[in-house]
DRENKERO-741897 format. One line per field, with one value per residue (C-alpha): residue in one letter; y, x, z. Coordinates in steps of 0.02 Angstrom, whole numbers, plus 50000, padded with zeros to 5 digits. Example, Ala and Ser with C-alpha at 12.3 -4.5 7.8 and 13.67 -1.06 7.14 Angstrom:
2
type = (A S)
yy = (49775 49947)
xx = (50615 50684)
zz = (50390 50357)
This chain:
281
type = (M L E P L P G A H W V E R H D T M A H E V A A L C R Y S G I T A E R E P F G L F G H L I P Q E A L S R L Q Q N Q T S Q V L R P D L R L E I P R G R I R P P D R R S K E A I P A D A P R D L V G P T I A E I K I I T K G A K A H Y G T G A R E L R A V D R R A K K I P Q E Y K N K A I K M D N E G G A Q G S E G P C Q R R L A E Y K L M R L V W G A L G E G S Q D V H S L V A I L A E N R V R T L T N R G E R P G P H Q Y G L E V S L I R R R L S A T A L R A N S N C L L H R V S Q I G E G S G M A A K R R E L Q R Q E E Q V M A S Q E E S E R I A R T T G Q E I V G R G M F W R G)
yy = (45895 45848 45875 46040 46091 46256 46390 46467 46347 46317 46504 46543 46413 46485 46664 46617 46550 46699 46821 46731 46735 46917 46957 46866 46961 47121 47054 47012 47178 47108 47205 47098 47134 47024 46976 47104 47106 47244 47134 47047 47128 47282 47179 47126 47230 47270 47173 47012 47034 47050 46892 46797 46861 46820 46645 46596 46715 46592 46606 46777 46778 46846 46776 46770 46872 46985 46993 47100 46997 47108 47052 47071 46946 46880 46703 46619 46681 46587 46503 46601 46765 46857 46951 46897 46890 46968 46846 46858 46770 46633 46704 46616 46696 46878 47023 47023 46859 46799 46668 46546 46473 46301 46186 46002 45891 45721 45588 45677 45542 45663 45711 45569 45419 45249 45192 45262 45323 45426 45619 45697 45760 45943 45928 45840 45978 46112 46031 46072 46256 46327 46242 46307 46484 46461 46391 46539 46664 46576 46588 46770 46806 46714 46809 46970 46920 46860 46686 46579 46679 46730 46870 47007 46899 46759 46887 46969 46807 46762 46920 46853 46706 46586 46532 46380 46375 46216 46146 45977 45912 45875 46050 45994 46113 46101 46139 46324 46340 46289 46418 46553 46514 46538 46702 46772 46728 46800 46960 46977 46971 47099 47211 47203 47244 47396 47463 47467 47311 47176 47003 46867 46713 46609 46741 46657 46489 46569 46655 46500 46404 46547 46571 46381 46354 46496 46429 46252 46295 46411 46272 46151 46280 46320 46137 46106 46253 46201 46028 46095 46209 46064 45944 46043 45997 45809 45711 45751 45926 45964 45911 46026 46167 46142 46150 46312 46382 46337 46417 46574 46581 46570 46708 46814 46786 46836 46998 47035 47019 47135 47261 47257 47286 47436 47508 47491 47571 47723 47744 47721 47806 47656 47544 47363 47291 47337 47407 47352 47406 47312 47320 47249 47093)
xx = (45429 45306 45425 45424 45606 45687 45659 45505 45497 45308 45276 45392 45297 45132 45184 45252 45078 44986 45105 45073 44884 44888 44996 44877 44732 44822 44854 44668 44605 44528 44554 44646 44716 44830 44801 44660 44670 44537 44393 44367 44492 44386 44229 44297 44362 44547 44577 44497 44591 44757 44722 44686 44842 44953 44881 44898 44903 44811 44654 44619 44529 44645 44608 44756 44663 44508 44441 44312 44251 44146 43971 43988 44109 44160 44129 44213 44144 44037 44123 44016 44064 44229 44211 44192 44011 43977 43897 43849 43959 43891 43806 43922 44076 44021 44057 44163 44257 44394 44519 44616 44770 44835 44975 44978 45129 45133 45116 45002 44890 44748 44727 44782 44669 44675 44560 44493 44333 44418 44413 44572 44687 44662 44474 44480 44585 44474 44320 44385 44420 44236 44220 44393 44338 44173 44268 44380 44229 44142 44295 44316 44133 44154 44307 44208 44066 43942 43925 43769 43720 43783 43905 43967 44113 44001 43883 44028 44097 43928 43940 44088 44102 44243 44364 44464 44623 44722 44870 44947 45124 45113 45048 44864 44731 44556 44397 44398 44576 44494 44354 44489 44577 44414 44370 44546 44545 44371 44413 44577 44471 44357 44505 44566 44392 44375 44544 44478 44567 44468 44510 44517 44398 44539 44596 44498 44583 44752 44726 44667 44819 44942 44860 44849 45029 45092 44999 45051 45233 45233 45157 45294 45431 45366 45368 45537 45616 45542 45617 45786 45794 45758 45882 46022 45953 45982 46143 46303 46308 46142 46209 46361 46247 46130 46283 46343 46167 46169 46342 46275 46124 46237 46346 46190 46133 46299 46301 46118 46165 46312 46208 46071 46204 46272 46099 46065 46228 46189 46010 46040 46214 46278 46420 46367 46532 46580 46761 46867 47039 47194 47345 47520 47556)
zz = (51432 51577 51719 51819 51784 51827 51696 51617 51467 51471 51492 51336 51235 51284 51250 51079 51022 51103 51011 50846 50864 50908 50757 50637 50712 50666 50496 50472 50543 50706 50868 50990 51164 51257 51439 51472 51664 51684 51623 51792 51918 51950 52000 52172 52317 52318 52478 52409 52245 52343 52438 52275 52195 52346 52356 52172 52023 51910 52021 51953 51786 51649 51477 51354 51217 51202 51026 50939 50795 50676 50632 50445 50372 50204 50147 49995 49833 49716 49571 49446 49532 49528 49691 49871 49939 50107 50240 50418 50551 50659 50814 50935 50858 50838 50953 51110 51130 51251 51203 51309 51236 51288 51225 51282 51277 51200 51336 51456 51516 51566 51383 51272 51263 51176 51044 50877 50956 51087 51073 51011 51150 51099 51099 51266 51340 51262 51339 51514 51487 51512 51683 51734 51693 51787 51938 51942 51927 52073 52176 52137 52186 52347 52397 52355 52471 52343 52411 52364 52220 52047 52073 51962 51894 51838 51755 51666 51607 51531 51423 51325 51205 51247 51111 51165 51066 51105 51009 51022 51017 50826 50780 50777 50837 50923 50837 50889 50805 50645 50671 50710 50551 50451 50541 50515 50327 50298 50391 50287 50128 50209 50250 50067 50006 50122 50059 49884 49819 49723 49801 49677 49684 49767 49892 50038 50004 49992 50162 50244 50185 50241 50411 50445 50393 50505 50661 50636 50610 50765 50871 50813 50837 51014 51065 50986 51073 51242 51219 51169 51317 51430 51354 51438 51609 51580 51617 51714 51652 51728 51904 51889 51831 51980 52093 52009 52038 52217 52245 52162 52273 52425 52365 52334 52512 52580 52474 52530 52712 52692 52598 52737 52867 52775 52755 52948 52987 52869 52929 53118 53130 53236 53201 53171 53225 53405 53418 53568 53645 53624 53742 53717 53831)
């Protein structure tokens, strides 16, 4: 799981979780946009942006999700009441928010520590995300010519709240994952109320249980699929498959060379192979 093997297994695992979070946002009535490139890409010149993209795509700030969390939310109803009571959301989780999704693998020494007092692996990984975003914003500003000062990318980043969604190998989530579950459940109850329905006193708890189960099951399924796809690359069969891929690449190069020769012949009107004369001896 930790080895860089051929195939986009890590990307597929990440996209599975991003798709599930976006689907639950739609279910709860929260506006969500996946990979909003236009948040930061327009703040630097096109030439500098091209240099960043050619060097390494991950150096360009592109969050996994952009959320619009409404200010008015619904909290669990009082036991003496039969209806949900409106409540204000915490200030740090209201308004425009960007979310970064990470999935860590069991055995990663950079995240998993020993001892009962150590931070959980998911919280340890989530703690590094804000600095990673800040470093990318500084690099984009430096490429754009704003060296030595707070550039437009850093100011733009400060306008958004950052939600750090990290899942572990056993389906556990970071602290922001639990906050997201509460926000989704509360906004689901709010959506039902706005549609004219009357949520019961236990509707919030039912929504929390449903959303938490879906996220945990999706995290476990994504990790399991990633492992199963990588198992095929172990053993004698993996060596034979690598040899077949190498032969395929060689044939593709031969076909590409032939296609290029034919294209040159068509565009220039000249024969690539010189024709000679033959005489009988």
